[in-house]
N, C-alpha and C positions, 0 to 999 in steps of 0.2 A: 622336634617341634617344641617351641616355647608357648607356654600357657600363661598368659597374664591374668592375675586375679585383681579385680578392682574392689577395694574395700569401700564401703560407704558408711555414713553416719546419718542419723536423723537430726533435723533442725526444726524445732517447733516455733511457730509464730502465732501469737494470739491477734485475732481480727474481729472486728465487729460482726454481730449477727447479720446485719444488712448486707454486709460485703459477702459474707459467706453464701447468703441466699442468692445473691446476684451471680456468684461464681456457679452455684448449682443450676441456675436458670440459663446459663450459657456454658454449653458443653465444650470446654477446651482442656487440653492436657495441662492443668495448672501447675503440676510438679515440674513438668519440662519448661514451662514459661518461667517460673520462679528460678529454677536452676540456671537457665540461660541468662536471666537478668543478673543473678549473682556472680556468675562467671565473668560477664562483661564489666560489672561494677568493680569486682576485685582487680581486674586488669587496669581500669581507670585509676583506682587508688594506688596501685603499685606504680603506674606510670607517673602520677603526680609526686610520689615519694622519690622516685628516681630523679625527676626534674628538680625537685628541691635540693637534693644532694649535689647535683651537677652545678646548680646555681650557687650553692654555698661554696664549692670548690672554685668556681669562676671568680667569685668576688675576691678571693685571696690572690688571683692571678692578674687582676686588673692593673694596668699601669696607671699610676696617678701622675697626671701632668695636665699643663694648659695646652690644649689643642690649638688655640689662636697663635701661640707663639710658634709652633710647628708650621702652621699655615703661612704665617708672614715670612718665616724663614725660607719656605719653599718658593713663595712669590718673588723674593728678593733675588733669587738665583738667576 
């Protein structure tokens, strides 16, 4: 049997007192909400990073040429 141990750390955020009071007035599992938001946001940031890397590589592969010439040649056939 394999036992996975999940290590965690604490991340502290300073918020306005009014927001803290509103959070206390609305009983929600705020730690779960924040954790879920952070996980999704990290996925988005990683995806954007990957897309930028792919885009940068794609620029190097682009064929430079005038498409109008190719279209005319094709029509003349």
